[in-house]
TORKOL-4160 file (C-alpha; in steps of 0.2 Angstrom, whole numbers, padded with zeros to 4 digits, m for minus):
289
<pt num="1" X="0870" Y="0238" Z="0675"/>
<pt num="2" X="0883" Y="0245" Z="0662"/>
<pt num="3" X="0871" Y="0238" Z="0647"/>
<pt num="4" X="0856" Y="0247" Z="0655"/>
<pt num="5" X="0866" Y="0264" Z="0656"/>
<pt num="6" X="0872" Y="0263" Z="0638"/>
<pt num="7" X="0854" Y="0259" Z="0633"/>
<pt num="8" X="0848" Y="0274" Z="0642"/>
<pt num="9" X="0861" Y="0285" Z="0635"/>
<pt num="10" X="0857" Y="0279" Z="0617"/>
<pt num="11" X="0838" Y="0281" Z="0620"/>
<pt num="12" X="0840" Y="0298" Z="0628"/>
<pt num="13" X="0852" Y="0303" Z="0614"/>
<pt num="14" X="0840" Y="0298" Z="0601"/>
<pt num="15" X="0826" Y="0308" Z="0610"/>
<pt num="16" X="0837" Y="0323" Z="0611"/>
<pt num="17" X="0842" Y="0322" Z="0593"/>
<pt num="18" X="0825" Y="0319" Z="0587"/>
<pt num="19" X="0819" Y="0334" Z="0597"/>
<pt num="20" X="0833" Y="0345" Z="0588"/>
<pt num="21" X="0829" Y="0338" Z="0571"/>
<pt num="22" X="0810" Y="0342" Z="0573"/>
<pt num="23" X="0815" Y="0360" Z="0579"/>
<pt num="24" X="0826" Y="0362" Z="0564"/>
<pt num="25" X="0813" Y="0356" Z="0552"/>
<pt num="26" X="0800" Y="0367" Z="0560"/>
<pt num="27" X="0811" Y="0382" Z="0560"/>
<pt num="28" X="0815" Y="0379" Z="0541"/>
<pt num="29" X="0796" Y="0377" Z="0538"/>
<pt num="30" X="0793" Y="0394" Z="0547"/>
<pt num="31" X="0807" Y="0403" Z="0538"/>
<pt num="32" X="0800" Y="0396" Z="0521"/>
<pt num="33" X="0783" Y="0402" Z="0526"/>
<pt num="34" X="0790" Y="0419" Z="0531"/>
<pt num="35" X="0799" Y="0421" Z="0515"/>
<pt num="36" X="0784" Y="0416" Z="0504"/>
<pt num="37" X="0773" Y="0428" Z="0514"/>
<pt num="38" X="0786" Y="0442" Z="0510"/>
<pt num="39" X="0786" Y="0437" Z="0492"/>
<pt num="40" X="0767" Y="0436" Z="0491"/>
<pt num="41" X="0766" Y="0453" Z="0499"/>
<pt num="42" X="0778" Y="0461" Z="0487"/>
<pt num="43" X="0768" Y="0453" Z="0472"/>
<pt num="44" X="0751" Y="0460" Z="0479"/>
<pt num="45" X="0759" Y="0477" Z="0483"/>
<pt num="46" X="0765" Y="0479" Z="0465"/>
<pt num="47" X="0748" Y="0473" Z="0458"/>
<pt num="48" X="0739" Y="0486" Z="0469"/>
<pt num="49" X="0749" Y="0500" Z="0462"/>
<pt num="50" X="0748" Y="0494" Z="0444"/>
<pt num="51" X="0729" Y="0493" Z="0447"/>
<pt num="52" X="0729" Y="0512" Z="0447"/>
<pt num="53" X="0738" Y="0513" Z="0430"/>
<pt num="54" X="0728" Y="0522" Z="0416"/>
<pt num="55" X="0740" Y="0517" Z="0402"/>
<pt num="56" X="0748" Y="0501" Z="0397"/>
<pt num="57" X="0763" Y="0498" Z="0409"/>
<pt num="58" X="0777" Y="0485" Z="0410"/>
<pt num="59" X="0786" Y="0479" Z="0426"/>
<pt num="60" X="0800" Y="0466" Z="0430"/>
<pt num="61" X="0799" Y="0461" Z="0448"/>
<pt num="62" X="0813" Y="0451" Z="0456"/>
<pt num="63" X="0808" Y="0439" Z="0470"/>
<pt num="64" X="0820" Y="0436" Z="0484"/>
<pt num="65" X="0823" Y="0418" Z="0479"/>
<pt num="66" X="0817" Y="0404" Z="0467"/>
<pt num="67" X="0799" Y="0402" Z="0471"/>
<pt num="68" X="0784" Y="0391" Z="0466"/>
<pt num="69" X="0769" Y="0402" Z="0460"/>
<pt num="70" X="0753" Y="0393" Z="0457"/>
<pt num="71" X="0739" Y="0404" Z="0449"/>
<pt num="72" X="0721" Y="0399" Z="0449"/>
<pt num="73" X="0706" Y="0409" Z="0443"/>
<pt num="74" X="0704" Y="0417" Z="0461"/>
<pt num="75" X="0719" Y="0414" Z="0470"/>
<pt num="76" X="0738" Y="0415" Z="0470"/>
<pt num="77" X="0748" Y="0402" Z="0481"/>
<pt num="78" X="0766" Y="0407" Z="0484"/>
<pt num="79" X="0776" Y="0391" Z="0489"/>
<pt num="80" X="0767" Y="0384" Z="0504"/>
<pt num="81" X="0759" Y="0401" Z="0508"/>
<pt num="82" X="0741" Y="0405" Z="0503"/>
<pt num="83" X="0738" Y="0423" Z="0503"/>
<pt num="84" X="0721" Y="0432" Z="0501"/>
<pt num="85" X="0711" Y="0428" Z="0486"/>
<pt num="86" X="0711" Y="0437" Z="0469"/>
<pt num="87" X="0693" Y="0439" Z="0467"/>
<pt num="88" X="0694" Y="0457" Z="0460"/>
<pt num="89" X="0710" Y="0455" Z="0450"/>
<pt num="90" X="0711" Y="0449" Z="0432"/>
<pt num="91" X="0726" Y="0440" Z="0429"/>
<pt num="92" X="0732" Y="0430" Z="0414"/>
<pt num="93" X="0746" Y="0419" Z="0417"/>
<pt num="94" X="0753" Y="0401" Z="0416"/>
<pt num="95" X="0745" Y="0390" Z="0430"/>
<pt num="96" X="0762" Y="0387" Z="0438"/>
<pt num="97" X="0779" Y="0395" Z="0438"/>
<pt num="98" X="0795" Y="0391" Z="0447"/>
<pt num="99" X="0805" Y="0407" Z="0446"/>
<pt num="100" X="0815" Y="0421" Z="0454"/>
<pt num="101" X="0809" Y="0434" Z="0443"/>
<pt num="102" X="0792" Y="0438" Z="0435"/>
<pt num="103" X="0787" Y="0449" Z="0420"/>
<pt num="104" X="0771" Y="0459" Z="0422"/>
<pt num="105" X="0761" Y="0469" Z="0409"/>
<pt num="106" X="0745" Y="0478" Z="0413"/>
<pt num="107" X="0733" Y="0487" Z="0401"/>
<pt num="108" X="0715" Y="0493" Z="0403"/>
<pt num="109" X="0700" Y="0483" Z="0395"/>
<pt num="110" X="0688" Y="0496" Z="0387"/>
<pt num="111" X="0673" Y="0488" Z="0379"/>
<pt num="112" X="0668" Y="0501" Z="0375"/>
<pt num="113" X="0670" Y="0509" Z="0392"/>
<pt num="114" X="0683" Y="0505" Z="0404"/>
<pt num="115" X="0679" Y="0488" Z="0414"/>
<pt num="116" X="0695" Y="0485" Z="0422"/>
<pt num="117" X="0714" Y="0483" Z="0421"/>
<pt num="118" X="0720" Y="0466" Z="0415"/>
<pt num="119" X="0736" Y="0459" Z="0421"/>
<pt num="120" X="0747" Y="0447" Z="0411"/>
<pt num="121" X="0761" Y="0438" Z="0420"/>
<pt num="122" X="0775" Y="0427" Z="0414"/>
<pt num="123" X="0793" Y="0421" Z="0419"/>
<pt num="124" X="0810" Y="0421" Z="0410"/>
<pt num="125" X="0808" Y="0402" Z="0408"/>
<pt num="126" X="0792" Y="0403" Z="0398"/>
<pt num="127" X="0793" Y="0405" Z="0379"/>
<pt num="128" X="0779" Y="0410" Z="0368"/>
<pt num="129" X="0780" Y="0406" Z="0349"/>
<pt num="130" X="0767" Y="0415" Z="0338"/>
<pt num="131" X="0764" Y="0405" Z="0323"/>
<pt num="132" X="0758" Y="0414" Z="0308"/>
<pt num="133" X="0755" Y="0410" Z="0289"/>
<pt num="134" X="0752" Y="0422" Z="0274"/>
<pt num="135" X="0735" Y="0426" Z="0278"/>
<pt num="136" X="0739" Y="0431" Z="0296"/>
<pt num="137" X="0756" Y="0439" Z="0294"/>
<pt num="138" X="0750" Y="0457" Z="0293"/>
<pt num="139" X="0739" Y="0455" Z="0308"/>
<pt num="140" X="0753" Y="0447" Z="0319"/>
<pt num="141" X="0765" Y="0460" Z="0313"/>
<pt num="142" X="0754" Y="0474" Z="0321"/>
<pt num="143" X="0752" Y="0465" Z="0338"/>
<pt num="144" X="0758" Y="0476" Z="0352"/>
<pt num="145" X="0766" Y="0463" Z="0363"/>
<pt num="146" X="0774" Y="0466" Z="0379"/>
<pt num="147" X="0792" Y="0469" Z="0377"/>
<pt num="148" X="0797" Y="0461" Z="0394"/>
<pt num="149" X="0790" Y="0444" Z="0389"/>
<pt num="150" X="0800" Y="0430" Z="0379"/>
<pt num="151" X="0790" Y="0430" Z="0363"/>
<pt num="152" X="0796" Y="0425" Z="0346"/>
<pt num="153" X="0786" Y="0426" Z="0329"/>
<pt num="154" X="0788" Y="0412" Z="0317"/>
<pt num="155" X="0780" Y="0404" Z="0302"/>
<pt num="156" X="0786" Y="0386" Z="0305"/>
<pt num="157" X="0781" Y="0375" Z="0319"/>
<pt num="158" X="0794" Y="0376" Z="0334"/>
<pt num="159" X="0800" Y="0362" Z="0346"/>
<pt num="160" X="0788" Y="0359" Z="0360"/>
<pt num="161" X="0794" Y="0358" Z="0378"/>
<pt num="162" X="0786" Y="0361" Z="0395"/>
<pt num="163" X="0790" Y="0379" Z="0395"/>
<pt num="164" X="0784" Y="0382" Z="0377"/>
<pt num="165" X="0767" Y="0389" Z="0373"/>
<pt num="166" X="0763" Y="0389" Z="0354"/>
<pt num="167" X="0750" Y="0402" Z="0349"/>
<pt num="168" X="0744" Y="0399" Z="0331"/>
<pt num="169" X="0735" Y="0412" Z="0320"/>
<pt num="170" X="0738" Y="0400" Z="0305"/>
<pt num="171" X="0724" Y="0392" Z="0297"/>
<pt num="172" X="0733" Y="0375" Z="0294"/>
<pt num="173" X="0743" Y="0373" Z="0310"/>
<pt num="174" X="0738" Y="0370" Z="0328"/>
<pt num="175" X="0745" Y="0376" Z="0344"/>
<pt num="176" X="0741" Y="0377" Z="0363"/>
<pt num="177" X="0731" Y="0392" Z="0358"/>
<pt num="178" X="0722" Y="0393" Z="0341"/>
<pt num="179" X="0713" Y="0409" Z="0335"/>
<pt num="180" X="0699" Y="0405" Z="0323"/>
<pt num="181" X="0684" Y="0414" Z="0315"/>
<pt num="182" X="0695" Y="0429" Z="0310"/>
<pt num="183" X="0701" Y="0430" Z="0327"/>
<pt num="184" X="0684" Y="0433" Z="0335"/>
<pt num="185" X="0685" Y="0416" Z="0345"/>
<pt num="186" X="0699" Y="0406" Z="0352"/>
<pt num="187" X="0702" Y="0387" Z="0355"/>
<pt num="188" X="0711" Y="0382" Z="0371"/>
<pt num="189" X="0712" Y="0364" Z="0377"/>
<pt num="190" X="0697" Y="0360" Z="0365"/>
<pt num="191" X="0686" Y="0374" Z="0373"/>
<pt num="192" X="0680" Y="0387" Z="0361"/>
<pt num="193" X="0679" Y="0405" Z="0369"/>
<pt num="194" X="0675" Y="0422" Z="0362"/>
<pt num="195" X="0687" Y="0437" Z="0360"/>
<pt num="196" X="0681" Y="0454" Z="0365"/>
<pt num="197" X="0694" Y="0466" Z="0359"/>
<pt num="198" X="0713" Y="0465" Z="0358"/>
<pt num="199" X="0716" Y="0465" Z="0378"/>
<pt num="200" X="0707" Y="0448" Z="0378"/>
<pt num="201" X="0716" Y="0442" Z="0363"/>
<pt num="202" X="0732" Y="0445" Z="0373"/>
<pt num="203" X="0724" Y="0437" Z="0388"/>
<pt num="204" X="0720" Y="0421" Z="0378"/>
<pt num="205" X="0738" Y="0421" Z="0372"/>
<pt num="206" X="0746" Y="0421" Z="0389"/>
<pt num="207" X="0733" Y="0412" Z="0400"/>
<pt num="208" X="0730" Y="0394" Z="0404"/>
<pt num="209" X="0714" Y="0398" Z="0412"/>
<pt num="210" X="0706" Y="0410" Z="0400"/>
<pt num="211" X="0688" Y="0403" Z="0401"/>
<pt num="212" X="0687" Y="0406" Z="0419"/>
<pt num="213" X="0694" Y="0424" Z="0418"/>
<pt num="214" X="0682" Y="0428" Z="0404"/>
<pt num="215" X="0668" Y="0423" Z="0416"/>
<pt num="216" X="0675" Y="0435" Z="0429"/>
<pt num="217" X="0677" Y="0449" Z="0417"/>
<pt num="218" X="0659" Y="0447" Z="0411"/>
<pt num="219" X="0652" Y="0448" Z="0428"/>
<pt num="220" X="0662" Y="0464" Z="0431"/>
<pt num="221" X="0655" Y="0470" Z="0414"/>
<pt num="222" X="0638" Y="0467" Z="0420"/>
<pt num="223" X="0640" Y="0476" Z="0436"/>
<pt num="224" X="0648" Y="0491" Z="0426"/>
<pt num="225" X="0632" Y="0493" Z="0415"/>
<pt num="226" X="0622" Y="0496" Z="0431"/>
<pt num="227" X="0633" Y="0510" Z="0435"/>
<pt num="228" X="0632" Y="0518" Z="0418"/>
<pt num="229" X="0613" Y="0516" Z="0418"/>
<pt num="230" X="0614" Y="0526" Z="0434"/>
<pt num="231" X="0625" Y="0539" Z="0426"/>
<pt num="232" X="0613" Y="0541" Z="0411"/>
<pt num="233" X="0599" Y="0546" Z="0424"/>
<pt num="234" X="0611" Y="0558" Z="0432"/>
<pt num="235" X="0616" Y="0566" Z="0416"/>
<pt num="236" X="0597" Y="0567" Z="0410"/>
<pt num="237" X="0594" Y="0576" Z="0427"/>
<pt num="238" X="0607" Y="0589" Z="0423"/>
<pt num="239" X="0601" Y="0592" Z="0405"/>
<pt num="240" X="0583" Y="0586" Z="0402"/>
<pt num="241" X="0585" Y="0592" Z="0383"/>
<pt num="242" X="0596" Y="0577" Z="0381"/>
<pt num="243" X="0588" Y="0560" Z="0378"/>
<pt num="244" X="0597" Y="0545" Z="0386"/>
<pt num="245" X="0582" Y="0533" Z="0385"/>
<pt num="246" X="0589" Y="0524" Z="0370"/>
<pt num="247" X="0606" Y="0522" Z="0377"/>
<pt num="248" X="0599" Y="0515" Z="0393"/>
<pt num="249" X="0588" Y="0503" Z="0383"/>
<pt num="250" X="0604" Y="0497" Z="0374"/>
<pt num="251" X="0613" Y="0495" Z="0391"/>
<pt num="252" X="0599" Y="0484" Z="0397"/>
<pt num="253" X="0599" Y="0473" Z="0382"/>
<pt num="254" X="0618" Y="0472" Z="0383"/>
<pt num="255" X="0617" Y="0466" Z="0401"/>
<pt num="256" X="0604" Y="0453" Z="0396"/>
<pt num="257" X="0615" Y="0446" Z="0383"/>
<pt num="258" X="0630" Y="0445" Z="0395"/>
<pt num="259" X="0620" Y="0436" Z="0407"/>
<pt num="260" X="0613" Y="0424" Z="0394"/>
<pt num="261" X="0631" Y="0422" Z="0387"/>
<pt num="262" X="0625" Y="0427" Z="0369"/>
<pt num="263" X="0642" Y="0431" Z="0364"/>
<pt num="264" X="0638" Y="0437" Z="0346"/>
<pt num="265" X="0624" Y="0449" Z="0352"/>
<pt num="266" X="0636" Y="0456" Z="0366"/>
<pt num="267" X="0648" Y="0462" Z="0351"/>
<pt num="268" X="0633" Y="0469" Z="0341"/>
<pt num="269" X="0626" Y="0479" Z="0356"/>
<pt num="270" X="0643" Y="0486" Z="0361"/>
<pt num="271" X="0644" Y="0492" Z="0343"/>
<pt num="272" X="0627" Y="0500" Z="0345"/>
<pt num="273" X="0631" Y="0508" Z="0361"/>
<pt num="274" X="0647" Y="0516" Z="0354"/>
<pt num="275" X="0637" Y="0524" Z="0340"/>
<pt num="276" X="0624" Y="0530" Z="0352"/>
<pt num="277" X="0637" Y="0538" Z="0363"/>
<pt num="278" X="0645" Y="0546" Z="0348"/>
<pt num="279" X="0629" Y="0553" Z="0343"/>
<pt num="280" X="0626" Y="0561" Z="0360"/>
<pt num="281" X="0642" Y="0570" Z="0357"/>
<pt num="282" X="0638" Y="0576" Z="0340"/>
<pt num="283" X="0622" Y="0584" Z="0346"/>
<pt num="284" X="0631" Y="0594" Z="0361"/>
<pt num="285" X="0625" Y="0582" Z="0374"/>
<pt num="286" X="0637" Y="0575" Z="0388"/>
<pt num="287" X="0642" Y="0558" Z="0382"/>
<pt num="288" X="0641" Y="0543" Z="0394"/>
<pt num="289" X="0659" Y="0538" Z="0393"/>
């Protein structure tokens, strides 16, 4: 009888202990989920506010604790909390960060009219080395880099570790990112992608998912062209003495080149579009942008 009582006490104690352990684990999980949700909300609110920015803006955002951030092309995962997607945001960043502070830099991408604001995000742990040679030294010296990022320019190959990203403008030395063809294209992980203006050059420097982000931007670009074609019709209605047919034709061709991913022709038609827009201004017609 005594042995039975002891066995009952041991089993009952184990059940009660297991219950409290499970309860504690669940409480910790819920608390972690709550903290991650608060951090995710804080990040989203700051991105939303910066989305309204007209000029290049920098921000250092302190998180409440060291947190794992996972960025994909359309989503941010904060710890074990998955917030709403990032389908409408253009974020250039490392894929993964473990940090209690993030640095954010935002600037508009105009090509030639404004298409959207681009976000560049990094952490204190991430180091960027910009590698240059005699041919690229002048170009590199004129880069308007975010002051809240950990960036160093060098003409010699730095030591590589997991938090280091080497960005090469050197013709003879490679890096995680290598700009080629007079900085018109970039090689990342063996994939060649085009550069459309300085904001995308910075995007390639800081992003581990540049090709996907580029595709998102080109889709937005195509959508914005439809808006500007409608604006051209509206401006013609206001002043029928001004001819917007040529610039509309260029917009249609540009949209076609974007959809077919004819990157060289995209650049050519953007130049033509800018010239036509300036011509409108020169003859006292309302420019398109």
